[in-house]
C-alpha positions in Angstrom: -15.3 -149.8 -34.3 -12.3 -147.6 -34.3 -13.1 -144.3 -36.4 -10.9 -144.1 -39.5 -7.7 -142.1 -38.7 -7.9 -140.2 -42.2 -11.0 -138.3 -41.0 -11.7 -135.5 -38.7 -14.6 -135.4 -36.2 -17.0 -133.1 -34.6 -18.5 -133.3 -31.0 -21.9 -133.6 -32.7 -20.7 -136.8 -34.5 -20.2 -135.7 -37.8 -17.0 -136.8 -40.0 -15.2 -134.7 -42.5 -12.8 -135.8 -45.3 -10.9 -133.1 -46.9 -9.9 -133.2 -50.6 -8.4 -129.8 -51.6 -10.9 -127.2 -51.0 -13.8 -129.4 -50.6 -14.9 -131.7 -47.7 -17.1 -134.7 -47.7 -19.3 -135.0 -44.6 -21.1 -137.8 -43.1 -22.2 -139.1 -39.7 -20.2 -141.5 -37.5 -20.5 -145.1 -36.7 -21.2 -144.0 -33.1 -23.9 -141.7 -34.3 -25.8 -144.3 -36.3 -25.3 -147.0 -33.4 -27.0 -144.4 -31.0 -29.9 -143.6 -33.4 -30.8 -147.1 -34.4 -32.5 -147.9 -37.6 -32.4 -144.6 -39.7 -35.5 -144.1 -41.7 -35.3 -140.5 -43.2 -32.7 -138.1 -44.2 -33.2 -134.4 -45.0 -30.2 -132.6 -46.6 -29.7 -129.1 -47.8 -29.7 -128.3 -51.5 -26.8 -127.8 -53.7 -25.8 -123.9 -53.5 -26.8 -123.7 -49.9 -24.5 -121.9 -47.6 -23.8 -123.7 -44.3 -22.3 -122.4 -41.1 -20.2 -124.3 -38.9 -22.1 -125.7 -35.7 -25.5 -124.7 -37.3 -28.1 -127.3 -38.4 -28.0 -128.2 -42.1 -30.2 -131.2 -42.3 -32.1 -133.8 -40.3 -31.9 -137.6 -39.5 -34.7 -139.5 -38.3 -34.6 -143.0 -36.9 -37.2 -145.3 -35.1 -35.7 -144.0 -31.9 -35.4 -140.1 -32.5 -34.9 -137.3 -34.9 -31.6 -135.2 -34.7 -30.2 -132.4 -36.4 -27.3 -132.8 -38.8 -24.7 -130.1 -38.0 -22.4 -128.3 -40.5 -18.8 -128.9 -39.2 -17.4 -126.0 -41.6 -18.5 -122.8 -43.3 -19.0 -123.2 -46.9 -21.2 -124.0 -49.9 -23.0 -127.3 -50.5 -21.7 -128.6 -54.0 -22.9 -132.1 -53.9 -25.7 -134.1 -52.1 -25.7 -138.0 -51.7 -29.2 -138.7 -53.3 -28.5 -142.3 -52.6 -28.3 -141.7 -48.8 -31.7 -139.7 -49.1 -33.4 -142.5 -51.0 -32.0 -145.4 -48.9 -31.5 -143.9 -45.5 -30.5 -147.4 -44.0 -27.3 -146.9 -45.7 -26.2 -144.7 -42.8 -26.5 -147.7 -40.5 -24.4 -150.0 -42.7 -22.0 -147.6 -44.6 -21.5 -144.6 -42.3 -18.0 -144.0 -43.6 -18.5 -145.3 -47.2 -21.5 -144.9 -49.5 -23.5 -143.1 -46.9 -21.7 -139.8 -47.1 -24.2 -137.0 -46.9 -23.0 -133.7 -48.6 -19.9 -132.1 -50.1 -19.0 -128.6 -49.0 -16.5 -126.1 -50.7 -14.6 -124.6 -47.7 -14.8 -120.9 -47.0 -11.9 -121.3 -44.5 -9.7 -124.5 -44.7 -8.2 -123.7 -41.4 -11.6 -124.9 -39.8 -10.7 -128.6 -40.7 -7.5 -128.5 -38.6 -9.6 -127.5 -35.5 -11.7 -130.6 -35.7 -10.9 -133.7 -33.7 -8.6 -136.5 -34.8 -9.9 -140.1 -34.6 -8.2 -140.9 -31.3 -9.7 -138.1 -29.6 -13.1 -138.5 -31.1 -13.1 -142.1 -30.1 -12.3 -141.2 -26.5 -15.0 -138.4 -26.6 -17.6 -140.9 -28.0 -16.7 -143.6 -25.6 -17.3 -141.5 -22.6 -21.1 -140.9 -23.4 -20.8 -137.7 -25.2 
């Protein structure tokens, strides 16, 4: 599956959708495929300050547990309770209903530093 072109991506397989001074963050289709059946999601609370490249949550599957990394600096302004209560959504809707958190940006320039879809797809395809 080609990654949506309107999003930006990280080397740790998170996606970012910018809307003004806020971004929505989720995991990529590649990430959910590598993890397998996702069974548990732990996300930061609203009001938590997150820092780019630092862990901000945990995703567990039947295969492994992995950290969810913040792609940008900012404050968590919303958490997707639906993804926490129904973690299998990350397998079926990684770019849709299974968004994870919304973060108010501290530095909007950080989004421009993330990978476009074509670069991310090439990165993910080569086993990264």
